[in-house]
C-alpha positions as CSV (number, residue, x, y, z in Angstrom):
1,M,28.7,47.6,-40.2
2,K,28.8,47.9,-36.4
3,K,24.9,48.1,-36.3
4,L,24.7,45.0,-38.4
5,F,27.0,43.1,-36.1
6,I,24.9,44.1,-33.0
7,F,21.7,43.0,-34.8
8,I,23.2,39.5,-35.7
9,A,24.4,39.1,-32.1
10,L,21.0,39.9,-30.7
11,F,19.2,37.6,-33.2
12,T,21.6,34.8,-32.2
13,L,20.7,35.3,-28.5
14,V,17.0,35.2,-29.3
15,L,17.4,31.9,-31.2
16,A,19.4,30.4,-28.4
17,G,16.7,31.4,-25.9
18,C,14.0,29.8,-28.0
19,G,16.0,26.6,-28.5
20,A,16.7,26.0,-24.8
21,N,13.3,24.3,-24.3
22,E,13.4,25.2,-20.6
23,T,10.9,23.4,-18.4
24,T,10.2,23.5,-14.7
25,N,9.9,20.3,-12.6
26,S,7.6,19.9,-9.7
27,A,10.3,20.6,-7.2
28,G,10.6,24.1,-8.8
29,D,14.0,23.5,-10.5
30,K,14.6,24.1,-14.2
31,T,15.7,21.4,-16.5
32,E,17.0,21.7,-20.0
33,G,14.4,19.8,-22.1
34,K,14.8,16.5,-20.3
35,A,12.0,14.1,-19.4
36,K,11.7,13.9,-15.6
37,K,13.0,10.6,-14.2
38,V,11.4,8.6,-11.4
39,A,13.1,5.7,-9.6
40,L,10.9,3.1,-7.8
41,I,13.1,1.1,-5.4
42,L,11.4,-2.0,-4.1
43,P,12.6,-3.8,-0.9
44,E,12.4,-7.2,-2.6
45,K,11.9,-8.9,-6.0
46,I,8.6,-8.4,-7.8
47,G,6.5,-11.6,-7.8
48,V,6.8,-12.5,-4.1
49,N,4.3,-10.1,-2.7
50,P,1.5,-8.7,-4.8
51,F,1.7,-5.5,-2.7
52,F,4.8,-4.5,-4.7
53,Q,3.5,-5.8,-8.0
54,Q,0.6,-3.4,-7.7
55,M,2.9,-0.5,-6.8
56,D,5.0,-1.1,-9.9
57,E,1.9,-1.2,-12.1
58,G,0.6,2.1,-10.7
59,A,4.0,3.8,-11.2
60,K,4.1,2.6,-14.8
61,K,0.7,4.0,-15.5
62,A,1.6,7.4,-14.1
63,A,4.9,7.5,-15.9
64,E,3.2,6.8,-19.2
65,E,0.4,9.3,-18.6
66,F,2.7,12.1,-17.4
67,G,5.7,11.5,-19.6
68,F,8.1,10.4,-17.0
69,E,11.1,8.0,-17.5
70,L,10.6,5.3,-14.9
71,K,13.1,2.8,-13.6
72,T,12.0,0.1,-11.1
73,I,14.8,-1.3,-9.1
74,E,14.3,-4.6,-7.2
75,S,16.4,-5.1,-4.2
76,T,17.9,-8.6,-3.9
77,D,17.5,-8.3,-0.1
78,H,17.0,-5.6,2.5
79,T,20.7,-4.8,2.7
80,A,20.7,-3.7,-0.9
81,I,18.1,-0.9,-0.4
82,E,20.6,1.7,0.8
83,E,22.9,1.1,-2.1
84,N,20.0,1.3,-4.6
85,L,18.9,4.6,-3.1
86,R,22.4,6.0,-3.5
87,V,22.7,4.8,-7.1
88,A,19.4,6.6,-7.9
89,V,20.6,9.8,-6.3
90,A,23.9,9.6,-8.3
91,E,22.0,8.9,-11.5
92,G,20.0,12.1,-11.1
93,Y,16.5,10.9,-10.7
94,D,14.1,13.7,-10.0
95,L,11.9,11.7,-7.6
96,I,12.9,8.6,-5.8
97,I,10.2,6.4,-4.3
98,T,10.6,3.4,-2.0
99,S,8.4,1.4,0.3
100,S,7.7,-0.2,3.6
101,F,9.4,-0.3,7.0
102,E,12.3,-2.4,5.6
103,A,13.5,0.8,3.8
104,E,13.1,3.2,6.7
105,D,16.7,3.2,8.0
106,A,18.3,3.3,4.6
107,L,16.0,6.2,3.5
108,K,16.7,8.2,6.7
109,K,20.4,8.0,6.0
110,V,20.3,8.7,2.3
111,A,17.6,11.4,2.4
112,G,19.4,13.0,5.3
113,E,22.6,13.3,3.3
114,N,20.8,14.6,0.2
115,P,18.4,17.3,1.6
116,D,17.6,18.8,-1.9
117,Q,16.6,15.4,-3.4
118,P,12.8,14.7,-3.3
119,F,11.9,11.2,-1.9
120,A,8.7,9.4,-1.2
121,I,8.1,6.3,0.9
122,I,4.9,4.2,0.7
123,D,3.3,2.4,3.7
124,T,5.4,3.9,6.5
125,T,6.7,7.3,7.8
126,V,10.1,8.9,7.6
127,D,10.1,12.3,9.2
128,L,12.4,14.4,7.0
129,P,11.8,17.6,5.2
130,N,12.5,16.1,1.8
131,V,10.4,12.9,2.2
132,R,6.7,12.4,1.4
133,S,5.4,9.6,3.6
134,V,2.4,7.9,1.9
135,N,0.3,5.9,4.4
136,F,-2.9,4.0,4.5
137,R,-5.7,3.9,7.1
138,E,-5.7,0.1,7.1
139,H,-7.6,0.1,10.4
140,E,-10.7,1.3,8.5
141,A,-10.7,-1.7,6.2
142,A,-9.7,-4.1,9.0
143,Y,-12.7,-2.9,10.9
144,L,-15.0,-3.7,8.0
145,L,-13.4,-7.2,7.7
146,G,-13.9,-7.8,11.4
147,A,-17.5,-6.6,11.2
148,S,-18.1,-9.0,8.2
149,A,-16.6,-11.9,10.2
150,G,-18.8,-11.1,13.2
151,L,-21.9,-11.2,11.1
152,S,-20.9,-14.4,9.1
153,T,-19.5,-16.7,11.8
154,K,-21.6,-19.7,12.7
155,T,-19.4,-20.9,15.6
156,N,-18.9,-17.5,17.2
157,T,-15.2,-18.1,17.2
158,V,-13.1,-16.0,14.7
159,G,-9.3,-15.9,14.3
160,M,-6.5,-14.0,12.7
161,V,-2.9,-15.2,11.8
162,A,-0.7,-12.0,11.8
163,A,2.9,-11.6,10.8
164,M,4.4,-10.1,13.9
165,D,3.4,-8.7,17.3
166,I,4.6,-5.2,16.5
167,P,2.8,-1.8,16.9
168,L,2.2,-1.5,13.1
169,L,0.2,-4.7,12.9
170,K,-2.2,-3.4,15.6
171,K,-3.9,-1.5,12.7
172,W,-5.0,-5.0,11.6
173,T,-5.4,-7.0,14.8
174,V,-7.0,-4.4,17.1
175,A,-9.2,-2.8,14.4
176,F,-10.4,-6.3,13.2
177,E,-11.3,-7.2,16.8
178,N,-13.1,-3.9,17.3
179,G,-15.1,-4.5,14.1
180,L,-15.8,-8.1,15.1
181,H,-17.2,-7.0,18.4
182,S,-19.2,-4.1,17.0
183,T,-21.4,-6.6,15.1
184,N,-21.0,-9.6,17.4
185,P,-20.1,-8.7,21.0
186,D,-20.2,-12.3,22.1
187,A,-17.7,-13.6,19.5
188,T,-14.4,-15.1,20.7
189,F,-11.3,-13.6,18.9
190,L,-8.1,-15.7,18.5
191,V,-4.9,-14.1,17.3
192,N,-1.5,-15.8,16.8
193,Y,1.8,-14.3,15.3
194,V,4.1,-16.0,12.8
195,G,7.1,-14.0,13.8
196,N,8.0,-12.8,10.3
197,F,6.4,-12.0,6.9
198,N,7.4,-14.9,4.8
199,D,6.7,-18.2,6.5
200,P,3.7,-20.0,5.1
201,A,4.5,-23.3,7.0
202,K,4.3,-21.6,10.4
203,A,1.2,-19.6,9.4
204,K,-0.5,-22.8,8.3
205,E,0.3,-24.4,11.7
206,L,-1.2,-21.5,13.6
207,A,-4.3,-21.5,11.4
208,L,-4.8,-25.2,12.0
209,L,-4.5,-24.5,15.7
210,Q,-7.2,-21.9,15.6
211,A,-9.4,-24.2,13.6
212,S,-9.0,-26.8,16.3
213,Q,-10.3,-24.2,18.8
214,G,-13.5,-23.8,16.8
215,A,-12.7,-20.9,14.5
216,D,-14.8,-21.1,11.3
217,F,-13.3,-17.8,9.9
218,I,-9.5,-17.1,10.1
219,A,-8.2,-14.0,8.5
220,G,-4.7,-13.9,7.1
221,A,-2.5,-10.9,7.9
222,A,0.9,-12.5,7.5
223,A,2.0,-11.3,4.0
224,V,3.5,-14.3,2.2
225,G,2.4,-16.4,5.2
226,D,-1.2,-16.0,4.1
227,L,-0.6,-18.7,1.6
228,G,-0.2,-21.1,4.5
229,V,-3.5,-19.9,6.0
230,F,-5.2,-20.5,2.6
231,E,-3.8,-24.0,2.4
232,A,-5.1,-24.8,5.9
233,A,-8.5,-23.5,5.0
234,K,-8.7,-25.8,2.1
235,E,-7.7,-28.8,4.1
236,K,-9.9,-28.2,7.1
237,G,-12.9,-26.5,5.5
238,F,-12.9,-23.2,7.3
239,Y,-13.2,-19.8,5.7
240,T,-10.5,-17.1,5.3
241,A,-9.6,-13.7,3.8
242,G,-6.6,-12.3,1.9
243,Q,-4.8,-9.0,2.1
244,D,-3.9,-6.2,-0.2
245,V,-5.3,-7.6,-3.5
246,D,-8.4,-9.7,-4.3
247,R,-7.3,-13.2,-3.4
248,T,-10.8,-14.8,-3.6
249,E,-10.0,-16.1,-7.1
250,L,-7.4,-18.4,-5.7
251,D,-9.9,-20.5,-3.9
252,P,-13.5,-19.1,-4.0
253,D,-14.8,-22.0,-1.8
254,H,-12.6,-20.9,1.2
255,I,-11.1,-17.4,0.5
256,V,-14.4,-15.5,0.8
257,L,-13.1,-11.9,1.4
258,S,-10.0,-9.7,0.9
259,Q,-8.9,-6.6,2.7
260,L,-7.6,-4.3,0.0
261,K,-4.8,-1.8,-0.1
262,G,-4.4,0.3,-3.3
263,T,-0.6,0.5,-3.6
264,D,-1.1,1.0,-7.3
265,A,-3.3,4.0,-6.7
266,V,-1.0,5.7,-4.2
267,A,2.1,5.2,-6.4
268,Y,0.1,6.8,-9.3
269,E,-1.0,9.7,-7.1
270,T,2.5,10.3,-5.8
271,I,3.9,10.6,-9.3
272,K,0.9,12.7,-10.4
273,A,1.5,15.1,-7.6
274,F,5.1,15.5,-8.6
275,A,4.1,16.0,-12.2
276,E,1.5,18.6,-11.4
277,G,3.7,20.5,-8.9
278,T,1.7,19.7,-5.8
279,Y,4.3,17.3,-4.3
280,E,5.0,18.2,-0.7
281,A,7.0,16.5,2.0
282,G,5.1,15.3,5.1
283,V,2.5,12.6,5.7
284,V,-0.5,11.9,3.5
285,A,-3.0,9.1,4.3
286,Y,-5.5,7.2,2.1
287,G,-8.5,5.5,3.7
288,L,-12.0,4.4,2.7
289,K,-13.0,7.9,1.7
290,E,-10.1,8.2,-0.8
291,E,-10.6,4.5,-1.9
292,G,-7.0,3.8,-0.7
293,V,-8.3,0.8,1.3
294,G,-11.3,-1.4,1.0
295,L,-13.0,-4.8,1.2
296,T,-14.2,-7.0,-1.6
297,Y,-17.9,-6.9,-2.4
298,V,-18.3,-3.9,0.0
299,T,-16.1,-1.2,-1.6
300,H,-14.9,-3.0,-4.7
301,E,-16.5,-5.5,-7.1
302,S,-14.9,-8.9,-7.5
303,A,-14.8,-11.4,-10.4
304,T,-15.4,-14.1,-7.9
305,P,-19.1,-14.8,-7.0
306,L,-19.9,-13.9,-3.3
307,N,-19.6,-17.0,-1.1
308,D,-22.8,-18.0,0.8
309,F,-20.8,-18.0,4.1
310,V,-20.9,-14.3,3.9
311,G,-24.0,-13.6,1.8
312,Q,-25.5,-10.5,0.4
313,E,-27.3,-9.5,3.6
314,V,-24.0,-9.3,5.4
315,V,-22.5,-7.3,2.6
316,D,-25.4,-4.8,2.7
317,Q,-25.0,-4.3,6.4
318,V,-21.2,-3.8,6.1
319,K,-21.8,-1.3,3.3
320,E,-23.9,0.8,5.7
321,I,-21.0,0.7,8.2
322,K,-18.6,1.8,5.4
323,D,-20.8,4.7,4.6
324,Q,-20.9,5.8,8.2
325,I,-17.1,5.8,8.3
326,V,-16.8,7.7,5.1
327,N,-19.3,10.4,6.0
328,G,-17.8,10.8,9.5
329,E,-20.7,9.3,11.6
330,L,-18.4,6.5,12.8
331,E,-14.8,7.0,13.7
332,V,-12.5,4.0,13.7
333,P,-9.6,4.8,16.0
334,N,-6.1,4.3,14.8
335,P,-4.5,1.9,17.3
336,L,-1.1,3.6,16.7
337,E,-2.5,6.9,18.0
338,N,-4.0,5.7,21.2
């Protein structure tokens, strides 16, 4: 009878072990049969800036593919980011992703207080041992945009309306100017700053100013302010370029190029790394080689026909420059590292 009792007890333990459905998450911890959960905390509402719309789409794609439960949390304003991060920690999300410099201070505080919680931040750097900072080499794409402008301009005057005169934006302004002068050393470069990321009226005013100074191509690098640059281009007949996503479809007669940033791709790759167990804290960067950044017609096809202001000959020349950057023949300096 005693032997029978021992056998039943051992059999029960074996069944219990089989039923636990124990899995290991990418941080190395064991979970009890639960789907991994990812929180994407955006610094603003979706629909204002396509940058964040893309990010959400990439996260959704990865969540579906790798069997994650995803929750996207939109912050009503920048002051809500910290609270949203804390809520995600309290709710037990396995990976918490946020984005942009607006979230830096909040993430530093919350990640510092929760050293065992994996975080990721897209498009800026937070130097903590539990944070993966996902950056872009935007200066490579800005260089291509500047090179295109230098080859396309008919007045030899080219402008850019940028959001703010801060170090981060030099990856756009300085790299664009370097690309411009690489193909057109005699071109005049005009740059003006809006003072923020969401003022189309001020951006339009600055674009009109540059047009009055002879610029026939004025690139927008002012986030929501780019809409004002596009409006000015339509009114005055100059040419312009968008940022982050392909904006040429908005006004093909005037928006002739777009500098691209694949926030959907990096959100996808971040979740993929976590799912496959290759997530590590530290800085990773995506450039032309990794197809994290690009330029319409040069690195990515567009549904919009190429405008004659640019033309295929210019595209072909800029493709050669792109190839030189990708294979290491041409190095585009990062203005933030000089």
